[in-house]
N, C-alpha and C positions, 0 to 999 in steps of 0.2 A: 522398307519404309519404317516399320515398327522397330526394327533393330537399330536403325539410325537414330530414331527418337530416344530409344533406351540408352544409347551411348551418349547422346547429348545430355540427357537427364543425369547420368552418372557424373559427368564433369560439371554440370550446374551445381549439384549438391557439394562437390569438392570445393567449388568456388565459394559457395555459401559457408561451408565449414571454415575456409581460410579467413573469410570476412569476420566470422564469429570469433575465431582465435585472435584476430587483430583487435577487435573491439574489447575482448576480454583482457588482452595485454594492456591496452590503454586504461581500462577500468582499474585493473590491479595496480598499475603504476599510480593512478590518480588517488586511490584510497590509502596509499602509503605516505601521503603528504597532505598538508592543509593548504587550501587555496587562499586563505586570508592572511593578512599581515598581523602577527601577534601583537597585542597591545603591550605598551611599555610597562604598565602596571596592572593592577587588578581591575577588571571590567565587570561591574555588578550593578547595572542600572536597575531602578525600581521596576519590578516585573510582576505582572498578573498572569497566573496560570488558569486557563479555562478548561473545565472538564464537563462536557455535556453528557448526561446519563439518560438512558432509556432502557429499563430492564437491568437485571444484574448479570454482568458479564462473568464468565467463569473465574477469571483471576482479578476481579474488581478489588478484593481485599488486598492482594499483593500490590496492585497498582496504587491504591491509596496510601498504603504504608510506605511505599517508596517515595511517593510524592510528599508526604509529611515529614520525611527525614532527609531533605536535601541539604547539602553543605553550602547553600546560597544564602547570603545574609539579608537580602532585602526583597522578599517575595510574598505575595498573598495568593490565595486560591479561591476561585468561585466554582462551586459545584452546582450545575444547572440541571433541573428536570422540567418536563413539560406538563406534569400533573402532580398534585400533592399526594396522591395515593400510589405513585410509582414505587415499587418495592426497593429500587435502588436507593431511594432517599433514606429509608430507615436503616438500611445496611451501612450507608456512608456515614450517617449521623452517629451510629454506634461506634464505628472505627475512629471517627474524629474525637468523640468523647473519651474513648479509652486512651487515646494518645494525648489527650489534654491540649490539642492544638488550638491556638488562639488566632491564627491567620487565615481561617477558613470561613467563607460566607456561603450560605445556601440560597439559591435563587429558584423560585418556582415561577415559570413563565406561563401566564394565563392568556396571552395573545398569540394566536397561531395564524400566521400569514398563509394564504392559499397559494402564494406565488413562489414558495421555496420549500425545501425539506425542513423537517423539524430540527435537525442539527443546526442548519444555517440559521433558522429562526431563533434557537436558543443562544447561539453565539452572538447574533445581532443584538439581542436585548442585553446580554451581559456586557458587551462593549459599549453600547449606547449610554449606559449609566455609569461608565467607568470614569474615575477621577483623572483629570488631565496630568497629574503628577506621574502617572505610570508611563514609562518610556518604551517598554516592550510588552507585547501581549504574546503569550505562549499558549498553543492549543495542544492538548493531550487527549488521546483516546483511552478508553477503559481497558483495551486489550494490550496496552503498553505497560511494561513493568520497569519503571525508572530506577536506576541505581543512584547512589548518593551524589554522584558528580554529574548526573544527567543534565540538570538545568544550567549549571555553570558552563558545561561543554556546548550546550545548544545556543546559549546567548552570546558567548564569546565572539563568534564570527561577525556579529553585528557591530563590533568595535571598528571594523573596516568599513569606511563610508561607501564602498562600492556595492555593498550588499544590503538589501532591505528585508530579506527573509533568509532563514537558515533552517534546513530540514535534515532529519535522519531518515532511515528506511527500516522496514520490518524484515525480519528473517525468521522463517518458520522452522521450528524444531518440535514437531508434534509429539505428544506423549505416547501415542499409539500409531502404529504404521499401517493403518487401513488405507485402501486405495484412494479415497477422496482426499485424505490428508497428504499422502505422498504426491498426488497430482497437483495439489495446491503448492506444495513445496517446489516441485519441478517448474511450475509456471512462474512462481515468484523468483526463482533463481535466474530465470531469463529476464524477468521484468525489472529487477533491480538495476540491471545494466542499461536498459532503456530509460528508466527514471533518472539515472545518473547523466546520461548523454543529453536527454531532452529537458533536464532540469524540471521535472514534474514533482511538485512538493507532496509530502505525505502528512496528513493531519494528525497522525499518531504522535509525532514529535516535530512541532513547527513553531519557530519563533518569528515574530513579525515586529518590525519597527512601527511605532505609533503613527509615523507619517503615512503609512499605507491607508490609514483610516481618515486622517485629517486632510491629506492631499491626493491620495490615490483612489478615493471614492469606494473603498472596499465594502463599507457597510451597505451602500446601495446595490453593489454587485451581489452580496450575500442575500439580499432581500428577494432576489429573483433567481437564485442559484440552486443547483442540485447538490453541489458539494462545496465544502469550505476550502479545501486545499488546492485543487487544480484551478479553481476560480481566481486565485491570487495573482496568476500570471499577468492578467490585464492590469491590475493595480501596480505591480512591479514595473511593468513596461511604461506606465504613465509617469512614474518617477524617474525613468531613465536608469533604473537600477537592475540588480541581478539577484537570483536565488543561489545560495551556496549550499553544497552538500557537506555534511559533517561526517567524516569517515569513522569517527569513534562511536557513532550512534546508530549502529545496526542493532535494533531492538528485538530481542527474542520473543517470539510468540509460540506458546506451547499448546495452543488450542487445536482441537481436531475438527474434522468436518466429513460429511458424506459426499459422494460424487454428485448427488442432486443439489445439495446446498452449495457445493463449490461452483456448480454451473450457474446458479442464481447469483452468487457472490461475484464471480468473474465478469458476468454481464454488467453488473452494477459498477465494477471498477472501470471497465472499458467505457461505460456510459459517461462517467465523470470526465474522462479525457476527451471523449467525443464532443461533449457539450461545452467544455470550458478551456481546452488547451490547444494552442496552435500546432502542436506536434501530432495531432490526431491522424492526419493523412499519412504521415511517415510511419506511425505505429500500425495502422491498418495495412499499408502496403507491405510492411515487413512480414506481417502475419500471412498475407496471401502469397508472398514471394516464397515462403518456406513450404506452405501447405500444397499449393497447386502442383509442383513437381512430384510430391509424394503421392498425391491422388492419382496422377497420370501413371506414375510408376506402379502403383497398386493394380490399376487396370491392365497394364501391360504384363505384369507378373501373372495375373489370373489367366490372361490370354495365352501366355506361354505354357502354363500348366495344362490348360484345356487341350491344346494342340501339341503338347510336349515338344515345344521349340526350345531346345537346350540353351542356345545362345541367348534367346530372349529371357529365359529364366535366370541364367547366370548374371547377365548385366543388371537386371532389376534387383536380384538379391544382393548384388554387389552395391547397388545404390543405397539399399536399406542398411547394409553393413556400414557403409561410409557415414550415413546419417546417424546411426546409433553410436558409432565410434566417435563422431564429432561431439555429441552430447556427453558421452561417458568420459571423453578426454578433457572437456572443459570443466565439468561439474566438480571433480576432485580439487582442481586448482582454485576454483571459486570458493568451495567449501573450506578449504584449508586457510585461505587468506582471511575469510570472515571469522572463522573460529579463532584465529590468532588474535584478531581485534577483540573478540568476546572474552578470550582467556585473560587478556591484559587487564580487564576490569573485574576479574574473579568470577565470571559466569560459570556455573557448573554445567558441564557438557558431557554427554555420553559419547563414547568412541563410535566412529563410523565403521560399521562392520561389513563383511562380505555379504551377509544376509540382506542388508539395506540395498546394496548394489543389485543383488539378484531380484529383489522385489521391485526395484525401480525399472529394470530393463524392459519388461513388457509394457510398462506404463508410459514410456516415452512417446510412442505413437498415439496412445490413448489421450495423453495430455494435449497433443497437437490437434487431434480430432475434436475434443471437447472445446478447446480454445477457439478453433475455427468455427465451430457451430455457434458459439456465443457471439463471435465477431459478425457472422452473417445475420443472426437473429436480431442483432442490435439495430440493423437498418429497417427492421419492421416493428421494432419495439415501440409500443404506444403507452403501455402501462408497466410500472415497476413497483414491486413491493419491497419495503424496507422497514424492518422492525414493527410489523403489525399494521402499517398504513400503506395505502396505495397512492402513487403519483402518476399523473398523466403527462406525457411528453408531447407537447403540441408543436405547431408550426413555428419556425424561428427558434427552436429549442426552448420554448417556454415551458416552465414547470408549474404544475397545478396540483395542490393537495386535494384529493378527491373528497375525503371525509376524515376529520380528525378523530382519533380514538386513543384513549390512554393505553399504555403498554400492558398487555395481559400476561402477567408472569405468575403462574400458580405455584412455582417452586423457586422462591427467592434465593435459597441457599442451594446451589447446584452441586451435585456430587460428582459430576464428570467435567470434562474439559471441552465439551462441544460448543462451538461458536454459536452465538445467538444472532 
């Protein structure tokens, strides 16, 4: 009986690998072309870029310098903080003054709704007072480092009337190869394909038509939301429109993290999808579909070793080899395709080495275990911490800010690249 189960699991993992290769093929084919119809002329509608700050992100200076040097002719910037003593404010002001930028406005939000996160609260107030002449609103995160053509590339797809939102995606290339950072890299490598298929927007590079606010009720949605990006799917649906993925905008993130901070971070990422996106059940099912056979296989392997059942050992070891082989087979193809996109815009990249592969090999099952743990805990999660404040997740996915606190950043100029 146990041997029969082992054989079945072996072929189940093969089927899963085949499905993953098929999904990867479609993804790689998709990022080689643009989904939108190119405009006949230059498309540069009046655009407002919103950057909500809370604490000084490791690469905030690089983010702001890139934002201030866009080759886009008609854009303004609103930098938003939720407290006048936030250290990010002084850092941002110094950079803006050094650059002599005239298109930047600083907003200090003194009203903090209890029904949403502070980021949604900041974006809500920034858009609420926005001049109606702005046709496009762009959201940027402080861990994004925009190149000079970033804004033009992000806004261009909105020239196609089929799309109400355009999004890029993050790609992790950490400066140090500690386990937490590599596990986040592995998880994200799988996640970008899900985000592409399910059209889950990313707030690090997100362009929105003004109609999402005037007709799609997005401001009211943000007022009761946990996240700004996944929550736009409801507004896009109301307009009968779509979200488009911009293949040229894989944005490099060089921050590092520990295993513990990754676990907290990935729970928050999953929570965003769970609360706001219709693809949540598919995302959760996919995680369980991969993990459950591997857990059973682990139990069978231990049983085989305890009783020295060679057939049981060989079949279950074979299952893990197929699993590892599937990941190590798809990862280089994905890495190569995205690096090609990055090199086209002059991104400086270190070569992928044999040492990277060796370090990643034992972390593949660890990534799956940590991810599954976060997935399970999500169903019991009632409180979540995000940048120094706690939120309660109540019945009906209601979000409640428990107590507002200014961000406590004792070291505003960080010497390392650790994510905050």
